[in-house]
C-alpha positions as CSV (number, residue, x, y, z in Angstrom):
1,X,10.6,36.2,36.6
2,X,9.3,39.4,34.3
3,X,11.5,42.4,34.5
4,X,8.6,44.2,36.7
5,X,7.9,41.2,38.9
6,X,11.8,41.5,39.5
7,X,11.6,45.6,40.4
8,X,8.6,45.2,42.4
9,X,10.1,42.1,44.4
10,X,13.5,43.1,44.5
11,X,13.1,44.3,48.4
12,X,11.6,41.0,49.3
13,X,14.3,38.7,48.2
14,X,17.7,39.1,49.1
15,X,20.6,36.7,48.1
16,X,22.9,35.8,51.2
17,X,25.6,34.1,48.9
18,X,28.4,36.2,48.8
19,X,27.1,38.9,51.4
20,X,29.0,38.2,54.4
21,X,32.2,38.4,52.2
22,X,31.8,42.1,50.8
23,X,33.0,44.0,53.5
24,X,36.1,42.0,53.1
25,X,36.6,42.5,49.6
26,X,35.5,38.7,48.8
27,X,34.2,38.5,45.5
28,X,32.0,35.5,43.8
29,X,33.6,35.8,40.2
30,X,34.8,32.3,38.4
31,X,37.0,32.9,35.8
32,X,36.1,29.4,34.3
33,X,32.6,30.8,33.9
34,X,33.4,34.6,32.8
35,X,35.4,33.2,30.2
36,X,33.1,30.3,29.5
37,X,32.2,29.9,25.4
38,X,28.2,31.5,24.7
39,X,27.5,28.0,22.9
40,X,29.2,24.6,23.3
41,X,29.8,25.0,19.6
42,X,31.1,28.5,19.4
43,X,34.7,28.8,18.0
44,X,37.6,29.6,20.3
45,X,41.3,28.7,20.5
46,X,39.6,25.5,22.6
47,X,37.3,24.5,20.3
48,X,39.0,25.2,16.9
49,X,35.8,23.8,15.0
50,X,36.1,21.2,12.0
51,X,38.0,21.9,9.1
52,X,35.5,20.2,6.6
53,X,35.2,21.7,3.5
54,X,32.4,21.3,0.1
55,X,33.6,19.5,-2.5
56,X,30.9,18.9,-4.8
57,X,32.9,16.5,-7.7
58,X,35.8,13.8,-6.5
59,X,39.3,15.2,-7.1
60,X,40.6,13.6,-10.7
61,X,43.9,12.4,-10.3
62,X,44.5,11.0,-13.9
63,X,43.6,12.8,-17.5
64,X,40.3,11.3,-18.3
65,X,37.7,11.7,-21.4
66,X,34.5,12.7,-20.9
67,X,31.0,11.8,-23.3
68,X,28.5,14.7,-24.1
69,X,26.2,12.7,-21.4
70,X,29.1,13.4,-18.5
71,X,29.9,17.0,-19.6
72,X,26.0,18.4,-20.3
73,X,25.3,17.1,-16.4
74,X,28.2,18.1,-15.2
75,X,27.6,21.8,-16.7
76,X,23.8,21.4,-14.8
77,X,25.3,20.8,-11.6
78,X,27.9,23.5,-11.9
79,X,24.9,26.3,-12.6
80,X,23.2,24.4,-9.5
81,X,25.9,24.8,-7.5
82,X,26.9,28.4,-9.0
83,X,23.5,29.7,-8.1
84,X,23.9,27.9,-4.8
85,X,26.9,29.0,-3.6
86,X,25.7,32.6,-4.5
87,X,22.9,32.2,-2.0
88,X,25.4,30.2,0.3
89,X,27.6,33.5,0.2
90,X,23.9,35.6,0.7
91,X,23.2,33.4,3.8
92,X,26.5,33.7,5.3
93,X,26.4,37.1,5.1
94,X,23.1,37.3,6.7
95,X,24.5,35.1,9.8
96,X,27.4,37.2,9.8
97,X,25.5,40.0,10.7
98,X,23.5,38.4,13.2
99,X,26.4,37.4,15.0
100,X,27.4,41.0,15.1
101,X,24.1,42.0,16.1
102,X,24.3,39.6,19.1
103,X,27.6,40.7,20.2
104,X,26.6,44.7,20.2
105,X,23.4,43.3,22.3
106,X,26.2,41.5,24.1
107,X,28.4,44.6,24.7
108,X,25.3,46.7,25.9
109,X,24.4,44.3,28.0
110,X,27.5,43.8,30.1
111,X,27.9,47.6,29.9
112,X,24.6,48.1,31.8
113,X,25.7,45.4,34.1
114,X,28.8,47.1,34.6
115,X,26.3,50.6,35.8
116,X,24.8,48.6,37.9
117,X,27.9,47.2,39.4
118,X,28.9,50.8,39.8
119,X,26.0,52.6,40.8
120,X,25.5,49.6,44.1
121,X,28.9,50.9,45.1
122,X,27.9,54.0,45.0
123,X,24.9,53.6,47.1
124,X,26.5,51.0,49.6
125,X,29.3,54.2,49.9
126,X,26.1,56.4,50.8
127,X,25.1,53.6,52.8
128,X,28.5,53.1,55.3
129,X,29.1,57.2,54.8
130,X,25.6,57.5,56.5
131,X,26.1,54.4,59.1
132,X,29.6,56.4,60.3
133,X,27.7,59.5,60.7
134,X,25.0,57.7,62.6
135,X,27.7,56.3,65.1
136,X,29.2,59.9,65.7
137,X,25.5,60.8,66.8
138,X,25.3,58.1,69.3
139,X,27.6,59.9,71.8
140,X,25.1,63.0,71.5
141,X,22.2,60.6,71.7
142,X,23.7,59.2,75.1
143,X,24.0,62.5,76.4
144,X,20.3,63.6,76.1
145,X,19.4,59.9,77.8
146,X,21.4,60.6,80.5
147,X,20.2,64.0,80.7
148,X,16.6,62.8,80.9
149,X,17.3,60.1,83.3
150,X,19.0,62.9,85.4
151,X,15.9,64.9,85.0
152,X,13.8,62.1,86.0
153,X,15.4,61.3,88.7
154,X,15.4,64.6,89.9
155,X,11.6,65.3,88.9
156,X,10.7,61.4,90.9
157,X,12.7,62.7,94.0
158,X,11.0,65.8,94.7
159,X,7.6,64.4,94.5
160,X,8.7,62.3,97.0
161,X,9.9,65.7,99.0
162,X,6.7,67.0,98.3
163,X,4.9,63.8,99.0
164,X,6.7,63.8,102.4
165,X,5.8,67.2,102.8
166,X,2.5,66.9,102.8
167,X,1.9,64.0,104.7
168,X,3.9,66.0,107.4
169,X,1.3,68.2,107.7
170,X,-1.3,66.2,108.1
């Protein structure tokens, strides 16, 4: 659902899952969800990743001679790997920048969410204050209601007296 659809439907949909526990200080904050990784493969203390490395040529444990063809082939591979290493450094630098950008967006979004939560509390404080104020008005409204009932009773009584008087005159 798009943001405009959510904004226009905000009044129509309410989530009742945690509302009943809010007045008693309850919460729906699950630390396992809060601290769950953003991706199953992300590096963290629980998932240290692999310890693999790059090895183009096997380790030579014993000294040996190389012929011209082997030396020329190794020289070509070394030049190719030097260029690939330069491209890998560029790619990893870009990947790191992507992670940094993602983290900035993530942080900005969480800041927005905190603002939403803070403002929701401000709104609920205003609602509770209004409800308390309305409760303070109830006795006055009751007094006005009783006064109207009394006036209605008096008017009815007077009408009945007038009716009786008119019937008595006939």
